C-alpha positions as CSV (number, residue, x, y, z in Angstrom):
1,M,0.0,0.0,0.0
2,P,1.5,3.4,-1.0
3,T,2.3,5.9,1.8
4,D,0.5,9.2,1.6
5,L,3.3,11.8,2.0
6,P,2.0,15.2,3.1
7,N,2.6,18.3,1.0
8,T,4.2,21.0,3.2
9,K,5.4,24.6,2.8
10,L,7.2,26.7,5.4
11,Y,7.4,30.5,5.4
12,N,10.4,30.9,7.7
13,F,11.1,34.3,9.2
14,V,13.0,33.0,12.2
15,D,16.5,33.2,10.7
16,T,15.8,36.4,8.9
17,P,12.9,38.3,10.6
18,A,10.1,39.8,8.6
19,G,10.3,43.6,8.0
20,I,7.0,45.0,9.4
21,V,5.7,48.5,8.6
22,Y,2.7,49.6,10.6
23,T,0.1,51.9,9.1
24,Q,-1.3,55.0,10.9
25,F,-3.8,52.5,12.5
26,G,-1.1,50.2,13.9
27,E,-1.8,47.4,11.5
28,A,0.6,45.7,9.1
29,Q,0.2,42.9,6.5
30,V,3.0,40.4,6.9
31,P,4.9,40.0,3.6
32,L,5.0,36.2,3.5
33,D,5.9,36.2,-0.2
34,A,6.2,38.7,-3.1
35,N,2.4,38.5,-3.1
36,P,1.3,38.6,0.6
37,I,-1.9,36.8,-0.2
38,I,-1.0,33.1,-0.1
39,D,-2.8,30.4,-2.2
40,V,-3.5,27.5,0.2
41,T,-5.3,25.3,-2.3
42,G,-4.1,21.7,-1.7
43,Y,-3.3,22.3,2.0
44,R,-5.5,21.2,4.9
45,R,-3.9,22.9,7.8
46,V,-2.2,26.2,8.6
47,N,0.0,26.6,11.7
48,V,1.3,30.0,12.8
49,R,3.8,31.1,15.5
50,I,4.5,34.8,16.1
51,G,7.5,35.8,18.1
52,Q,8.2,38.9,20.1
53,T,6.5,42.0,18.6
54,K,5.1,45.4,19.5
55,A,1.8,44.2,18.2
56,T,-0.8,43.1,20.7
57,S,-2.6,40.6,18.4
58,W,-2.6,39.1,14.9
59,S,-5.2,38.0,12.4
60,L,-5.3,35.2,9.9
61,Y,-7.7,36.0,7.1
62,M,-9.0,33.0,5.2
63,G,-11.3,32.8,2.2
64,K,-11.4,34.6,-1.1
65,I,-9.1,37.6,-0.6
66,S,-7.5,38.8,-3.9
67,G,-9.7,41.1,-6.0
68,S,-13.2,41.2,-4.4
69,T,-12.9,39.8,-0.9
70,L,-15.2,37.5,1.1
71,S,-13.2,36.0,4.0
72,V,-13.2,35.4,7.7
73,E,-10.9,36.8,10.3
74,N,-9.3,34.7,13.0
75,M,-8.0,37.2,15.6
76,V,-5.5,35.8,18.1
77,P,-3.5,37.5,20.9
78,I,0.3,37.5,20.9
79,D,0.8,34.6,23.4
80,N,3.9,32.6,22.5
81,A,1.8,29.6,21.3
82,I,1.5,27.7,18.0
83,H,-1.9,28.2,16.6
84,S,-3.5,25.7,14.1
85,F,-6.4,26.3,11.7
86,E,-8.2,24.0,9.3
87,V,-8.0,25.4,5.8
88,I,-11.5,26.5,4.9
89,G,-10.8,28.8,1.9
90,P,-8.5,29.2,-1.1
91,E,-6.3,32.0,0.3
92,I,-4.8,33.4,3.5
93,A,-3.3,36.7,4.6
94,L,-1.6,37.4,7.9
95,F,-1.8,40.8,9.7
96,L,-0.3,42.1,12.9
97,K,-2.5,44.5,14.9
98,G,-2.1,46.9,17.8
99,G,1.5,48.0,16.8
100,T,2.8,51.5,17.2
101,P,1.3,53.6,14.4
102,K,3.7,54.5,11.6
103,S,6.6,52.5,13.0
104,R,8.8,49.6,11.8
105,E,10.1,46.5,13.4
106,K,11.6,43.1,12.6
107,V,9.5,40.1,13.8
108,Q,10.4,36.4,14.0
109,L,7.5,34.2,12.9
110,W,6.7,31.2,10.8
111,V,3.7,29.9,8.9
112,Y,3.6,26.1,8.1
113,L,1.2,24.7,5.6
114,R,0.4,20.9,5.5
115,S,-1.8,18.8,3.4
């Protein structure tokens, strides 16, 4: 019987922290890739770990995001835990919230996708 090997992808900002730029409202979209809206088609689970940051919470948006948007927001406090979500839509986007308005920082984080 063949073994079902999972399809995985890691967005690793531990070794080289992500450059975060907060808006005037203290929010910042995390630049996971050149296009910060990530296609998660073919994956079943999203795992996220956010390191030390000035932000007080983060949000994982999931659904149809690019172009016209219809998605859900999963808002989570900064709490030094790994958070897991079932993939329930074709795209995700990650935002930090509650940061110092109009500021910059480097943040260690990772996002792990698994089928």
